C-alpha positions in Angstrom: 44.2 36.4 -30.0 47.6 36.7 -28.3 48.6 33.9 -25.9 48.1 34.8 -22.3 51.0 35.2 -19.9 49.9 32.1 -17.9 49.8 30.0 -21.1 53.3 31.1 -22.0 54.6 30.3 -18.5 53.0 26.9 -18.7 54.6 26.1 -22.0 57.9 27.2 -20.7 57.6 25.0 -17.7 56.8 22.0 -19.8 59.9 22.6 -22.0 62.1 23.0 -19.0 60.8 19.7 -17.6 61.3 17.9 -20.9 64.9 19.2 -21.1 65.6 18.0 -17.6 64.1 14.6 -18.4 66.3 14.3 -21.5 69.4 15.3 -19.5 68.7 12.7 -16.8 68.0 10.0 -19.4 71.2 10.8 -21.2 73.3 10.5 -18.0 71.6 7.6 -16.3 70.1 5.4 -19.0 71.8 6.1 -22.3 74.4 3.6 -23.5 78.0 4.5 -22.5 80.3 5.9 -25.1 83.0 3.4 -24.3 83.3 -0.4 -24.0 82.9 -0.6 -20.3 83.5 -4.4 -20.1 86.8 -4.0 -21.9 88.1 -1.4 -19.5 86.8 -3.3 -16.5 88.8 -6.2 -17.8 92.0 -4.1 -18.0 91.6 -2.8 -14.5 90.9 -6.3 -13.1 93.9 -7.8 -15.0 96.2 -5.2 -13.6 95.0 -5.7 -10.1 95.5 -9.4 -10.4 99.1 -8.9 -11.4 99.7 -6.5 -8.4 98.0 -8.9 -5.9 100.1 -11.8 -7.2 103.4 -10.0 -7.3 103.0 -8.4 -3.9 101.5 -11.6 -2.3 98.5 -9.5 -1.4 100.2 -7.1 1.0 101.6 -3.6 0.9 100.8 0.0 0.0 100.3 1.4 -3.5 100.7 4.7 -5.2 98.3 5.0 -8.2 98.8 7.6 -10.9 95.7 8.3 -13.0 93.4 11.1 -14.2 90.3 12.3 -12.5 87.1 10.5 -13.4 85.6 13.6 -15.1 88.6 13.9 -17.4 88.6 10.3 -18.7 85.7 8.0 -18.8 88.0 5.2 -19.9 90.4 5.6 -16.9 87.4 6.0 -14.6 86.2 2.5 -15.6 89.7 1.0 -15.4 90.5 2.5 -12.0 87.1 1.6 -10.5 87.6 -2.1 -11.5 91.2 -2.0 -10.3 90.2 -0.5 -6.9 87.3 -2.9 -6.4 89.6 -5.9 -7.1 92.2 -4.7 -4.7 89.7 -4.0 -2.0 88.1 -7.4 -2.5 91.5 -9.1 -2.1 91.9 -7.3 1.2 95.6 -7.3 1.8 96.8 -4.4 -0.3 96.0 -0.8 0.4 95.8 2.1 -2.2 97.6 4.5 0.1 97.8 7.4 -2.3 96.5 8.5 -5.6 98.3 11.0 -7.8 95.5 12.7 -9.8 96.7 14.4 -13.0 95.7 18.0 -13.1 92.8 18.7 -15.4 94.7 21.5 -17.1 97.2 18.9 -18.3 94.7 16.5 -19.9 95.7 17.6 -23.3 99.1 15.9 -22.6 97.8 12.8 -20.8 95.4 10.1 -21.6 94.7 6.4 -21.0 98.0 4.6 -21.2 100.1 7.7 -22.2 101.5 11.0 -21.1 103.7 10.3 -18.0 107.0 12.1 -18.4 110.5 11.1 -17.1 110.6 14.1 -14.8 107.1 13.3 -13.4 108.0 9.7 -12.8 111.2 10.7 -11.0 109.4 13.0 -8.7 106.8 10.3 -7.8 109.4 7.6 -7.3 111.4 9.7 -5.0 108.3 10.7 -3.0 107.1 7.2 -2.8 110.3 5.1 -2.6 108.9 3.2 0.4 105.7 2.2 -1.3 105.3 -1.5 -2.2 104.5 -0.6 -5.8 103.6 2.2 -8.2 100.7 1.7 -10.6 100.4 4.0 -13.6 97.3 4.2 -15.8 98.9 6.9 -17.9 101.8 5.0 -19.3 105.5 5.2 -18.6 108.2 7.1 -20.4 111.1 5.6 -22.3 114.1 6.2 -20.1 117.7 6.7 -21.1 120.5 5.7 -18.6 120.7 9.2 -17.0 116.9 9.4 -16.7 116.8 6.0 -15.0 119.6 7.0 -12.6 117.5 10.1 -11.7 114.9 7.8 -10.2 117.1 7.2 -7.2 118.5 4.3 -5.3 115.2 2.5 -4.8 112.5 2.2 -7.5 109.3 0.5 -6.3 108.0 -2.2 -8.6 106.1 -0.6 -11.5 102.8 -1.8 -13.0 101.4 0.0 -16.0 98.7 0.3 -18.6 100.5 1.6 -21.7 99.4 2.4 -25.3 103.1 2.2 -26.5 104.9 -1.1 -25.9 108.2 0.2 -27.3 108.5 2.9 -24.6 108.6 0.1 -21.9 111.7 -1.7 -23.3 114.3 0.0 -21.1 112.4 -0.4 -17.9 111.6 -4.0 -18.7 115.2 -4.8 -19.3 116.1 -3.3 -16.0 113.4 -5.4 -14.3 111.8 -2.2 -13.0 108.4 -3.1 -14.5 106.7 -6.1 -13.0 103.9 -6.2 -15.4 102.5 -4.1 -18.2 99.2 -4.2 -20.1 99.6 -3.2 -23.8 97.5 -3.5 -27.0 97.5 -7.0 -28.3 100.2 -7.8 -30.8 100.1 -11.5 -30.8 97.4 -13.2 -32.8 95.1 -15.0 -32.9 93.8 -13.8 -29.6 92.7 -16.4 -27.0 89.1 -16.7 -26.1 85.9 -16.5 -28.1 85.6 -14.5 -31.3 82.7 -12.5 -29.8 83.8 -11.6 -26.3 81.2 -10.7 -23.7 82.8 -10.7 -20.2 85.5 -8.3 -19.1 88.1 -11.1 -19.1 87.2 -12.1 -22.6 87.3 -8.5 -23.9 90.7 -8.0 -22.2 92.4 -11.0 -23.8 90.8 -10.2 -27.1 92.3 -6.7 -27.4 95.1 -6.5 -24.9 97.8 -8.6 -23.3 100.3 -8.7 -20.4 104.1 -8.4 -20.8 106.6 -9.0 -18.0 110.4 -8.7 -17.7 112.6 -11.0 -19.7 110.1 -11.0 -22.5 107.7 -13.1 -20.6 104.4 -12.8 -22.4 100.9 -13.9 -21.5 97.5 -13.6 -23.0 95.7 -13.4 -19.6 
């Protein structure tokens, strides 16, 4: 006996409902693919540096990728934004979102070019600071001169510590978060909180080779 049309429709409806349920579970309840606590710690640590350096006042430009293009940067920026808003005195005035069609060239802590930095510095020279979650380029003398007469203090999350040397020497960078290179790392061997994860895997560097494990 062949299955009736109503029976086939009922089976199809059940399969569709099951697929929808699986999709919802995957997006709402499945474990995230990244270490959320670690990247929250990075965002919070960068915000703390900005708040301290600017004495909790001023306007910021933030350079990052759209949430849909980087789960890591979405977690970092959300934690950064929440900390800034909680402090109350600093405003994220503008956000420069990297175009999705350029995501093959950009990523967490990397990708920002000298020409892109120069454009953003010139457009935002009156900002209190510029915060980049997509790294900073290594600048030669001519490239640094192209930034213009006033370079707002720079704060950055970078995967490449070596690229920051010229900007650190010129005191253009106020603080940078980079992968940990000094060991042993402070804190517990098995980190749990965002702060513990941060100091376990990353660290802050400042001008004049000032280093901290915060």
